[in-house]
N, C-alpha and C positions, 0 to 999 in steps of 0.2 A: 297673678302671683309671679314675681321674678324667680328665675331658676338659679340665681346667684345671690350671694350675700356679701356685703361690704363690711370690712373690719377697719375701724379708724386706724390710720397709720400705714395701711396697705395700699400700694399704688393700683392694684387691680382687684376686682371682685373674685370671690372663690365660689366653686360649686357648692350646692347645698349639702352634698354628701362628702364627708371627710373620711379618709381611709384611716381606720384605727389599726395600730400596729403592735398592741400590747403583747400579743402571743407570738410575735415574730422575733427572729434573732435567738441568741442562746446565752445562758449564763456562763457557758464554757468559753475559754479563750478562743479567739477566731481561728487560731492554728489547729484547734481540735474539732472544728466544725467541718463536716464532710463537704467536699467540693460539690457534690450533687445537691445537698441541702441548700447550700449557699446559692447555687445557680438557680434553683427552683424559686427561692425567695426573691432573687433579683428579677427573674422573669415575671413574677406576679406583680412586683412594683412597677415594672415596665408596662405591663398590660393595663394596670389601673391608670397610670399616667397618660398613656396613649389614648384611652377612651374618654379622657376629660376630667379624671379625678386628680386635681393638681394640688390639693391640700392634704397633708399627712400629719397625723397626731401621734406623738410619742411622749416619753417621760424618762427622766433620769432613773426612776425606780424600775422600769420595765426590763425584765431579764437582767437585773443588776447592771444596767448599762449596755447590755448586749444588743438591744433594739436600736439604740442610738448608733452603736458601732456599725450595725448592718446598714442603716440609712447613710452613714458616713461613707461606707464602701460603695454604695449605690451612687451617691453624688460624685465621688471621685472617678468612678468608671464611666459614668454617663455625661459628666460635665454639663449638667443642666440645673445646677442649684438655683440660679436666678429665676428659673421658671417654676419652681416649686414653692408653695406656701407652707412653711415649716412651723409646726406648733410643738413645743416641748414644755415640760413642767418640772418644777423643783419644789423644795420645802415639804416633801412628804415625810411623815414621822418615821423613825427607825422601825422597819417591819418586824424586827426580832424583839427589841426592847420596848417598843411602843413609845419611846421618848420623843418629845417635840423636836422639830427641825425648823421651827419658824422664827427666824431672826434675820437681820440684814446680813450678818456674816455667813449664815448657812446658805442663804439664797445666792450670795455672791460666789461661794464655793461651788454650789450646785450648777449655776449658770456656766462658769468657766470650765468645769468638768464636762458639761454637756457640749459646749462648743468644741472642745478637743475631740470628743468621741465622734461628733458629727462632721468634723473636718470643715467647719465653716466659721466665719467671723461674725455672723449675725443670725438671729432667730426672728422670723416674721411676727410670731405671737408667743410670748412667754407667760405661762400660767403658774400661779401658786397652787400646787396640787391639793393641799389641804389647808384648812384654817386652824388656828389655835386661839380661840377667843380669850384665853387667859393671858395672852401676850399682846403687846401693843403693835398695831399695824403701821404706825407712822414711820418708824425707821426703815421698815421694809419698803414702803412706798417711796421714800426718799432715795433708797438704793436703786429701785427700779427706774425711777426718773433719771438717775445718773447713768444707768446702763443705756437708757434710750438716747440721752444726749451723746453718749460715746458711740452710738451706732451699733451696739451689741444686740439690742432688741429694737424692733420697729414699733411694737406695741406690747402692752401687758394686760393680763386679765387674771381671773380667779377661777378656781375649780372647787366645787363643794363648799361654797360660802353661802350663808344665809343672807337674804336680801337686807336685813337690818344692818348687818356688818358691811355689806357692799355700799349701802346708802351712806353710812358713816364715813367709810373710806373715800367715797366720791366727794363728800362735803369737805373733808380734809384736803383732798387734792385740789379742789376748786379754790379753797381759801388760801392755799400756799403756792399757787401758780404751778402745780404739777400736772402732768398729763393724766387724763381720766382713765379709769378702767375701761378697756375696749370690748370686753366680752366676759361672759360667765359660763362656766361649764358644769352644770349639775346633771344629775340623772333626770331625764324627761322622756315620757312615753305615753302611749295610749293606755298602758297597763301600769297599775299601781302596785308597788312592792308591799309585802307584808311587814318587812323590817329592812333596815339597811344591810346589804350583803357584805359591806366592808366598813370597818370603824371610820367614823368621821365623814361618811358620804351623805350627800344632801340631795333631795328630790324636789322637783317642781310639780309633780303629779299628785292628784288627789284633792279632795275637798278642803283638807287642812291647809293646802298651799294656794288657795284661790287668790288671796291677797298678794302673795308673791308673784303670781302670774299677772295680776292686775298692775303691779308695780312695773313689771317688764313691759306691759302694754303702754303704760304712761311714759316710760323713759326710752323705750325702744332699744334698750341694751341687748345686743345679740346674745342668743343662747346657743351654745355648742353642746347638744344633748348626747350624753353617753348612755350606752345600753338602751337605745331607743326601741329595740325589738324584744326586750325582755330576756336577753341573754339565753336564747334557746327555747323560750316559752312557746314560740310559734311552730317549733319543729313538731313532727308527728312520728313518734311520741315526743313530748317536750323533754328537754334536757333535765338532768337532776337539779341543776341550778334553777332552771325555769320553774319546775314544780315546787321547789322549796320556797322560793321568794315571790312567785307570781301565781301560784296555784290556788286561786280563790274562785268562788262562784261568780263574782262580779267580773273578774278578768276573763273567765271562760265565756261569759255572756258577750263581752266586748269582742273577744276573738271570733265567736260565732257570727256576730254582726259584721265584723270586718271580712270574714270569709264570704258571707252572703253578698256584700257589696262588691267584693273582688270578682265574684262570679258574674255579676251583672255587667261589670266593666271590662271583663276579659283580662284581668291582671292577677297578681298574687296577693295573698293576705298581707305579706310583708310590705308590698307596695302601698297598700291602703294605710297601714300603720305609719309608714313614713310620711305619706301625703297628709295625714292628719296633723303631724307636727308642722309641716310646711304651711298649713292654713291657720296658724295661730295669729293673734293680733300683734305679734312681735316677731322679729326676725329669728328664725331657727335654722341651724345647720345640724345634721345628724352625723355623729361619729360612729361609723359602722365597720365592724371587722368581718372579714370573710376570707376563706382560702381559695375561693373560686372567682376568677375575673368576671365570668358571665353573671355571677350574682351581683357584683359591684355595678355592672352595666345596667342591670334591672333597677338597682337602687338609685342610680342617676336618673333613670327614666321616671321614677316616682315623683321627682321634682316637677315634672311636666303634667302630672295628673291634676284634674280640677275636681274639687269637692264643693258641693253647695252647703250653705248653712244648715239645711235640713239633714244632709248626709252626715255632717259633723255631729249634730244633735243625735242622730240615729246611732252613730258609733259610740257616743258617750252614754247612751241609754236614757237620754232626757227627752226623747220624742217617741 
């Protein structure tokens, strides 16, 4: 199993673990953020980068743009933008009004604002953060293709789109000479949620999504899995979010089996949960958030773990 993943349009492979930054930065203006807080965040980013995490995931919506501003300050102070695989996202619905933000004009506005905050002239992978199936995707794909020709993005993909919609978009792109969708970023985990934790989010996990996973296996479209560890479900005790959305008998059983297997291999339960994703019949990278660099180092090591088909079946409870 390769420990890296290739995204179409990227000149170099990326590590299977992508640094999630949603909780970093601040909604406050940068001048109001304490020097200590900013330095601690920059040191964390440095540590992740130095240990081999070269891909970072952010979005225009995170901290109302504050996360992108933080990453922009990091790029400016370290002068290493060309060595970082940068993922950002736009087209998220208005979080207050819940109104759609899915149109070519909205995506163009979001992308240009992101580029300004990030202090860069291009994004390695630009994702549409949410879908709006009531609106046509064709004008949005045309706009993304133009951004790619202009060098503002190297590749584009989707986040929280159902496979039927991705398939239709891919067919349109192929029929009109447009670049293909390079990646999809749904929720994907060993653990199945009880319901979507945020409106408009989509998962690949569970029996109901077996055909969606089979489609990814057939097409080999890379998956960038968010919340792969159940958003605190593996903690002892689990986080409130973990209990609310993952606290089922089935998930507890999977966690217990992952803990048992981890003990046999001398690793952590989280390592096993990540390794499970990396052993799927389609390419998967995990977007993982942590405040501790040593945890990110463990996450990277999980990409080197080997699991047999029997161990995969054991984790799923089918053996």
